[in-house]
C-alpha positions in Angstrom: -0.2 0.2 0.0 1.5 3.5 -0.7 1.0 6.3 1.7 -1.0 8.9 -0.1 -0.6 12.0 2.5 -2.7 15.0 1.3 -0.8 18.0 1.3 -3.0 20.9 2.4 -2.0 24.5 0.8 -2.2 27.4 3.2 -5.0 29.5 2.4 -4.4 33.1 1.7 -5.2 34.5 4.8 -2.8 32.1 6.2 -0.2 33.2 3.8 -1.2 36.9 4.7 -0.7 36.0 8.4 3.0 34.8 7.8 3.9 37.8 5.8 2.6 40.1 8.3 4.7 38.6 11.0 7.8 38.5 8.9 7.0 42.1 7.5 6.6 43.4 11.2 10.3 41.4 12.5 11.6 43.4 9.4 10.4 46.5 10.3 11.7 46.4 13.8 15.1 44.8 12.8 15.0 48.1 10.2 14.5 50.1 13.3 17.5 48.7 15.1 19.7 48.9 12.2 19.0 52.4 11.8 19.9 53.5 15.4 22.9 51.5 14.6 23.5 53.1 11.7 23.7 56.8 13.2 24.9 56.0 16.3 28.1 53.8 15.1 28.2 54.8 11.6 27.4 51.4 10.5 25.2 51.5 7.6 25.1 47.9 6.3 22.4 46.7 8.2 20.3 49.5 6.7 21.6 48.7 3.2 20.6 45.1 3.7 17.1 45.5 5.5 15.9 48.8 3.8 15.3 46.9 0.7 14.5 43.6 2.2 11.6 45.4 4.5 10.4 47.6 1.2 10.0 44.5 -0.5 8.0 42.4 2.2 5.6 45.6 2.8 5.0 45.8 -0.8 3.8 41.9 -0.4 1.6 42.7 2.4 -0.1 45.5 1.0 -0.8 43.2 -2.3 -1.8 40.3 -0.2 -4.0 42.5 1.9 -5.9 44.0 -1.1 -6.3 40.1 -2.4 -7.5 39.0 1.1 -9.7 42.1 0.9 -11.4 41.1 -2.1 -11.7 37.5 -1.3 -12.9 37.7 2.2 -15.1 41.0 1.4 -13.6 43.1 3.9 -15.1 46.5 4.2 -12.9 49.6 3.7 -12.4 50.4 7.5 -11.2 47.0 8.0 -8.8 47.1 5.1 -7.4 50.2 6.1 -6.9 49.1 9.6 -4.8 46.3 8.4 -2.6 48.4 6.2 -2.3 51.1 9.0 -1.1 48.2 11.1 1.9 47.7 9.0 3.2 51.3 9.5 2.7 51.3 13.2 5.5 49.5 15.4 4.3 46.1 16.7 0.9 46.9 14.2 1.7 43.6 12.2 1.7 41.5 15.3 -1.7 42.7 16.2 -2.9 41.6 12.7 -1.5 38.3 13.1 -2.6 37.6 16.4 -6.2 37.8 15.3 -7.3 34.0 15.2 -9.1 34.3 12.2 -8.8 37.1 9.5 -12.2 36.9 8.2 -13.3 37.4 11.9 -11.1 40.4 12.0 -13.3 41.9 9.6 -16.1 41.9 11.9 -14.1 42.5 15.3 -12.5 45.6 13.4 
């Protein structure tokens, strides 16, 4: 007998949750790198983390817009999720929500 394991693909909300966490971590790392850049004259961290965070931020925004379409979020919920990307630790708030579709009702 062959063992056929069904692979479950993460849904778009789960992917968004993962991107939100990674983007939030990169945001905080970029803040630390910026402090180091100006206090120790060491710009390498910002040179690496700046473009990395920027790319993750764009992915965050794109996924948020796609999740909004699929889960039929209202404008207010979408703006809150997007604003959380700008606020330090805000991405962690989005990721902590048990279900991003329930976040629409809670927001």
